[in-house]
N, C-alpha and C positions, 0 to 999 in steps of 0.2 A: 751359436749349436753347438753343441758338445762333437771332437770328433773323435771318429768310430777308429782311430789307430789305434796300436794299443801302445801303451806307453811304456819307456823303459828307464835308464836313468835322467834322462833328461824330463825328461816328461814331469750175551749177556750170561746170565748166569748158563744157560745154556749150552755151552761151549766148552772141549776137549777141557778135559785138568790139568794135561798138561801145558794146556797155550790158553794162560788165561790175558783178558784184552789188556790193553795196558791203560794206565790212567792219562786221557789226556785232558791240556789246559783247554779250559774253557773259554777260548778266545777268538773272536773272527767269528762270530756266533750272528751275526747280522752283517747282510750286507744290499747293497741294492744293484740292480740290472735291466735297463730300461730298452735295451736298445733291441730292436728288429733284429730277426734272421739274416734278413737281407742285407743287412749291414753287417752281422758279426759273418757271414757266407766270405763276403768282401773285405775286412779286415785281418780276418783269421786264411785265407785261401783255400776256402772250406770245396773239399769237390761234391761231398752228397749230404746233404740239411735231412736230417733223420726221424720220422715224427713228426707229429704238430707245434706246429710254434706254440711260445709259453707266450700270455699276456707278461709286459713288463712289469714290474716289480721293483718295488723301491725301501720295500722289509724281507728279506728275504729269509728264514731261518732254517735252522737245520729241523730236518725229517722233510722238508718240501724237495717238489720235483722241480729242478734249474736244468739249465742248457750250458753243455758245456764239450772242449775242443777234444778230437781223441783221432789218434791214426792208428787205422788198426792195420796187421800184417798183413797181406794178400792168403787167403786160402789155397790150400796145397795145390787143389785141383782146378782152382782160374788161375797162377800161375802169373797175375800179375801181379801189379803196382801196389805197394802201402795207399792204404784212403784214408786222409784225414776229413772227418765226419761232426758235424755238428748234430748233436743232440742232447736227448735229456736221461741227467740220470736222478736218483736221490739222494739229499743230502748227510752225510750218516756212512763208512763204510762198511759194508758186510764183509769179511772175509771168506774165500770159498769152504774154508773148515767149520766153520760154525755151524750148530743148530739151529741157531734163533737168531733170526734175521732182527732182532730188538736186539740186538748187543750193537747197531749199529747207531744208533741212541747214544752212544757214548763216545763214537769215533768220528765225530764235527769234524778235527781237528787233529793233527800230525804233526810233532818235534821235527822239524828241518835235522839237529843235530843226532840222529837217534834213525829215522826213516832206511836205514840200510844195513840196519843192523835188527831191529825187535822182530819177530815171527807176524805180526800181525798188518808190517807194510813193507817186508822186503820183496817178497816175491814182484807186488805191484811197484817198487821201486826199478825193479830190476825191468819190467816190461811193459807197465802200464800207468805212463806217467798222460797230466793231460795238465788243461789250464781251465779257470774259471772265468769267464766275462764278466767284470765287473765297471762301476759308475764310480763308486768306491764304497767304504765299509764303513761300521758303525761300531763306535766303542765308547767304553764310560768310566770318567774321571772316578776316580774317589779323591774327595776334599776331609781337609783335614775337620770338616763337621761330621763326617761321616755320608754327607750326599753324594748321591753315585747321578754324575752329569753326563748325558749323552752329548757325545762329538762328532760330525762325520768326517773321515780322513777320504782325500780326493786328490787326484794331478792335479797340480795347479793349471795347469790347459782345459782339466777337467776333459781329458783324454782316457780311451777306455784303458784297463787297468786288465792284468790278464794272473789270474791267483794262479800258481802252484800244484796243482794235487794228484793224488792220486784213484784207479778205480780200480773195481772187482768187479766179477760177475758171478754171482751165487746162486747157486743151484736149488731151485724149490723142491723139496723130497715131496709135495703134497703133487703137481703136474706132471702130468703123461710128459717122458724126453722129447715127442713132435709137437708140446705146447708151443707159440710162439710166446707165451708168456712166462715161460718155467724159466727164463734165467732174469734172474731182479739185479740193475746196474747200478751201484752206488758207488758216493765219490767222500773223500775226507779232502780240507782242501790243508797244505801247510804252511807251518808257521814257522817264523825264525822270531832272532831279538833285533828288536824294533831301536831306533835312532832316530833323528831328528825333531820332526813333528810327532810322528806315534809314537816313542820315546816320553814323551812328555805327558803322556794319555794312560800309555799301558805296557809293560816292557814285552810282549810279545805283539806282530803284527804279521798279516798274510808274507805269504813271498811274492812276491811279484817276478814274472818271469821277463825282460826284456825282448822286443822284438827281435834283435839280434840273433835270441839264443833259443827261439820259438823250434827251429825246423829241429836241431837238437835233442831241444827237452822232451818233442812229442814223437821223437826214431827209436818204431818199433824195438829196433834191431841193436839200437845203444842200449844192452843188455849185462855191461859187467859193471856189478857193482865200486868197482872200485874207480872206471870212469865217471858213473853215475856221481858221485862222491865227489868226484872234482869236478865234472858237472854244477853241482849243487854250493861247493862255497867260490865258485866263481860269479854268481850273481851277484850284481849290482844292488846298493842299496836304492832304492827309489825315492824322490825328491818327494815325498808329499804334504797338502797342504792341510789344513783341518779347521772347522769351525763349530762353535756350539748348534746344539737345535733340539728341536722341542722333544719334553719328557714324553709324550705322545709314540715315539716309538719302541717305547717301553712295550708295549701293548701291539703283537703279531698283527690282531684284528686290523691294525690302523697301515695305510698304504696306499699312499697316494705320493704326488710329487710335494707338496707341502712339507712331508719330512725333512728334505734336503733342506730346507730353508732356512739361513741362518738364526741363530736369537738375536735381537734389537733390544 
C-alpha cells in the first residue's frame, strides 16, 4: 500500500487593464489524488479538516475542486496560534483584484522563476502558500512522429507528493458581505524546470516541497519576498520515476485506478 508520508528529495478578459493576467505554461494539468482525508490529516499534521471530504480521483483537472493544505494566520480577535487546515479550493487562481473569476481558467500554473515578481502571484507568494497532496501527475511526451504519449510520474516508493502552490480568496461581488459563500478559494500549482525522469518527458514539472521544508513553506508569517525566494531556491529536486499509461487519461471523463497502470 502506498505510503502516506510526504516525500522529499529521497523518495479574463475582465481584469484591470493595468494588471493583465500572465500567460502560464500548460503544464501539470492532470494529477492523481486518492488519499482519504484521515491519511492527509496525519501526513501533514493538520489541525482542522474543513468542509466535506472529496472522493478519490485519478484524473484531477483544472477548474475542479481539490483538497489542499494551508496554514491560516490567527484572527486578531482570537489571539490564537496559526491553524493548519485541509480544505477544498478550486484549481485555477483568481487574484483578489480580478473582476471575472473565469481568469482562473488560464492560471492553473505559476512559474517558480517569477512568482515573487508578477502582480498576479507576488502577494500570494508572500502570504498564501499551500501544498496540494498528490500521488503523482500526468505528462504527455511528444514523439518524433507527432504522437503525444501520456506518462505517470510519481515517487519511486509511491509516497505522497506535496506540490507547492499559492492560493487566493476572491470576493464575489454578487453575494452579500455576510454570505458564507461569498469568498471563492482558488489555487495555482507552481512549476519549475524539470530534470531527472520528468525532464525526459517535459521541460517543466510541479514544485515538490519536501517534508522538512513544509513548516517554513506553509508559515503565513514568513512574508518577506527575499526570504520566500531563498526558500524556493532551496527546494531540492525530487526523485521521480515514470511509466507510460493508457491514452484513456486524455479524457477527464475517465477517472479510475486503471489510469495509473503501466502500459505493457
